[in-house]
N, C-alpha and C positions, 0 to 999 in steps of 0.2 A: 841527962843519958837517958831517961824514960823520952823525953821529948824527941831527941834523936831516933831512938826507935822507930817512933811513931810517924815520924816522918820517912824515914825509909821502908816503911812496911806499906804506906798509903801510896807510895809512888808506883808500883807495879800497877797496883787495881785502876790509876789513873791511866796507865800506857795501856793497858787492855783495854778499857772502854775506848780510849780514843782509836785503837786499832779497829774494834769492831764498827765503829761510827763510818770509819774510811771505807770497811771493806761494802758496808751497806750501801755508800755512796758508790762507789766503784759497780757494786751490783746495778744499782738505779741507772747510773749512766750509762752503763754497756748496753742494758736493756732497752734504753729509750733510742739508741745509737742503730738498733737491727731494723733491716729497711724492712717498709710495709709491703704486705702480700699484693702483690699484681691484681689488677682488677680481671675479672673473667672476662674472657673475647667476646663481642657482641658478635653473633653470627650475622651474617649478610644476608642482608634483605632479599627477598627471592623477586627478581622483575615480573612487574605483571604483563602478562601477554597481551599484545595488540589484538584488540576486536578481529575476527575474520570478516574479509570483505564481502559485503553482499553481491551474490554472483547478480550477473546481470539477467532479465528475463529473454527465454528465445523467442523466437518471432513467433512461434505457436502461442505462448504466453503473452506475448503483446498483444496479438489479435484477438484472444479471448478478452483480454482486459479491456480493451476498447469496444467490442461487442457487451459486455457488462454494463459498460457507464454507457454506452446508448439505450439499451435494455432499461437501465434506471430511469434515465431523461423521459422515455417514452410513458413509462409508469406513472411520474409524477406529473406530465404535464410541463418538464421544462423545455422539450423537443416539440415542436409542431412537426405534423404530419411531413410536410414540406421539407425544413430542417433535417427530419429523420430520412427522408428518401435520396438529401442530397448526401449526408454524412454516407448511408449506405451504398450508395454508388460510389463513393470514391473507396471504399473499403473493396468493396465488389474488385475494383479495377485492381486493387493491390493484391487481392487472393490470385486474381487472373495472372497476374505478372510473377507472382512467387509460384504458381503452380508450372507457368510455360519455363523457366529458370530449373527448375529442378527436373522437369523433365527433359531439359538438354544437358544436364549434368549428373545425370546417375542417379537422380534422386536425392540431390545434395544443393546447397547453395555456398557459391565463392565468398569468400570475405568481401570481395567489392559489391557483390547482389547483397548481401546481408546489411551493408554499409547504406547502400542505396534505399532499400526497403524499410529500415529503421529510420532513414531522414523523412520518407514518405508517410509513416505511422506519427512521426512529430507533427508535421504537419497538419494530418487528421486529428491526434490528440489537442492541438490548440485549437481546431474550428469547432471541437464537441465541448470542450471549455467555454468558448465565446459564444454558441450556443444556446448552453445551457443557463447562461448567467445574461442573456440580453431581455429587453421588453417583451420580446416574443413567446408567449405562453400559449399553452391548448387548455381553455377553458370550457368547460360542458354544462350546461344547466341540467337542471332537474327534470327535466322534460321528456317525453319519451326517445325521442330524436335523439338528444344527447347524450344520452343514456346509452342509445345502442351505439353512436360513435364512441365514446369512452369503452365500452366494453370490448368492441372491435382492437383498439388499441392497448387494451390489457392483454387481449389473446398476443397478438403481434408483439408485445415485450417480452411474454412468457418463452414466446418460441424462439426470439432471438438468445435470451438467458439461456436457454436448455440447449440451443445447438440444433433446434428442428427447422430452424429455418437459417438459410445461408444469406449473404450480405445481399447479393443479387437478389433474393427473394422478397427480403424485406422491403428493396429500393423498390420492387414494382407494387406491392401491397401498400405500401406507403405514400407510391404517388396515386394509387386509384382512392386512397382515403383521401388525400390533397384534393383531388377533384369533386369528391364530394363536399368535403368541407367548404370548398369555395363556393358551390351551387348553393348552399344552404347559407352561407353569408350575403351572398346577392339577392337571394328570394328573399332573406328577411329583410334588407334594406330597402329593397323595391315595397316591402309591404309594413312599414313602420316596426320594424321588428319582430313581426310575427311570421309563420305559415301558413298556406291555406292546406286544405285537406287534399286539395290534389299533390299538392306539393310535397306534402307529408307523405303522401303514398308513393310517389316518386322515389325521393330519398331511401325510404325503408325497402323498395324493391333494387335499388343498387345498393345498399349493404347487404340484402340476402345475397346477391354477386360477389360482393367483396367476402362475405363469410364463408361462402364454399370453397373460395380461393384461398383463402386464408386455411380452413380445414385440409385442402388438397396439398398444398405445399408444406403443412406442419408435420403429413403424413404419408408424403413420398419419400424416394430412396436419398433423395438429397438433403446432408447433413452439414453443419458447420463442424468439423473435427474439434474436440476438446482437446486443449494443452494436457500433456502427461506431466507430472512432477518428473526432474530428475532424479536418479536413485541417488 
């Protein structure tokens, strides 16, 4: 009888424990089945704006750029007086054509005229590059005659750079220097590489005349208009 009572008294405890285990398993199982939280939405990447297209230079800006390149070539000796005279003659012709076209169209250029002038400047640009990179260079020695010639070229280059000298004026001045340079080369060749006293005197006189021309053309009313940047 005693054994029977213990048997039936233990049974409810076992049932209770089994129920507790089952409930714990249900809670664990139900917790594992809960859906995972959705990941936070990634913001859409902002598209990188395309770089703005560089505006094409105006006719005036293109002309000024060509003059700056010529001035640098004169200053460095990459352009001889003859090469510079030839380039500036072409620039003067383009400037004259541009002026005439504008006068005929109320101060403006048509699309066709702009295209034509730009094509001509392309040709001059190629010629500037070719002349600055060929074997012809303007070399001057340490003697007084060559120093005088180099000084004249520096003054011309400064006038081109500043706009004090127009392309036409520069062409004339460089043609004058070209003539003096040719005379000096011929005299030196005839005298074993030197100049006689009378030849030096003659060259100096011619450079005095060229110097006056440079001064006059740099201080007259004619100027090479400088390009104004677009607002």
